[in-house]
N, C-alpha and C positions, 0 to 999 in steps of 0.2 A: 491764677485763673480767675476770670470774672465769674462770680456767683451771685445770683440774686436770692435774697432770703426774704421770706415773709412769715409772719406769725400772727395768727388771730387769737388773742387771749381767750381762755376758757370762759371768762366772765362775759365776753361779748358774743358768746355762742360758738366760739371756735374750739379747737381741740387743745390749744396751747402748744402744739407741736410746730417746730420750725421746719419749713420746707425749703430745701436748697435746690435752686434751678440752675443747671449748668448749660452753657451753650453747646450746640452740636458742632461737629466738625464742619458741616455745611455752613452754619452761621458764622463760624470763625473764618473759614476760607473766603466767604463773601465779604466779611468785615475787613480783611487784610488785602483783598484784591482777588482777581480772577483765580490765580493759583500761586500763592506766595511761595510754596515749596519749589515749584518749577522755576519761578523767576529767580529765586536765590541760588538754585543749582546752576542756572545759566550765568548769573553774575559771578559765581565762584569760578567757573571755567575761565572766564576772561581775567579775573583777579589772579588766578594761579599762573596764567600765561604771561602776565605782564609785570607782576611785582618782583622786586629784588629778592634774591634767595635768603638774605639775612633779615628779612622782615619778620617780626614776631606777631603772633596772634594768640588768642585765648580759646582753647578748646573747651566749650561749655558742656557738651554732652554728645552721646551717640545713641542711636536707637535703630532697631530693625523695623519699626512700625511707622509707616509714613503718616497714617491717620493720627497716631499719638504725637508725632513730630509737629503736625499742624497745630495741635493744642499747645505744645510747648512754644512754638513760634508766636502764638497769640500772647502767651505769658511774657515771653522775652521782649516782645514789642512794647510792653509797658515800661520797660527800663532802659532800653537802648534803641537807637535808630535802626530800622530794618536794613537800610543800605549799608550798614556796617556788619551785617550778619552774612556769613558764608556757609554753604552747605555742600558737602561732597559725598559721593557714594564710595564706600570702601568695603573691605571684608576683614572681619576679625573672628578668630577661632572658627574659620570656615563658614561664617554666617554673614550675609550682606548687612551692612550698616549704613546709616546716614549720620554723618558727623557734622556738628554745628560749631562753627568758629565765630569769634567776635573780634573785630577790629584789625588794624594793621599798625604796628608800633615799631619805631626805628631802632629801639634797643630793648634788651631784656629787662633792665631796671624799670623803664617806663611801663612795659607790659605788666610786670609784677605789681607795680604801684596801682595800676588800673584794676587788675585782678583782685588785689586786696580790698579795694573800695567797692567791688560789686555788691549789690544787694544780696542778702542771705539766700533768697530764693534762687538766684543764679549760681550760688555756690553749692547748691544741694548735691550736684553730681560731681563734686570735687574737680573743678576745672584745672587744666594744666596749660603751660605755655608750650607753643609749638612754633617752629620756623616754617616759612614757605619752602625752604630747601627740604626739610623733613617731610612735609606733606607731599611734595613732588616725588621724593624718593619712595615713599609709601605707595603712591599711585603708579609710579613707574615699575616697581617690583610686582605689582598686581597686573601689569600690562594695560592699565587704563590710560596712562599718560605716556607720551613719547619722551625719550630721554633728552631730546633737544629743547631746552628751555633757557630763557635768559639767565645769566649768572651774574648779573650786576648787583 
């Protein structure tokens, strides 16, 4: 997360206390575009409809808080291209969640290699590998996605 810090030393008339200023969700949304979350949700619909079922992706995180996710997307955008980020709505333990995926990899070994090289900040939520087939099955079971998808 971008944080601006400032400190006025006590000797210069300040308190010597460090002040941390964090951007608001509105500032982040504006910085990333009109509504980065909605654009990534739309891109993910197209991605899931067209990609081969054996494609791997890295599940970075899941959250039920859309405002918090916008903050996470701001952080993520510092490390990876936003057009490689995919977000979909799901349900876990009876609660709605937004799940964030990164990339599309032709095989598990390559996906694992990329996961291993992710910055520590992106590993904080213990990312896992998923296939498009698995994501489609999850969404089909929830009735969010029709069963008729490409199986290439």
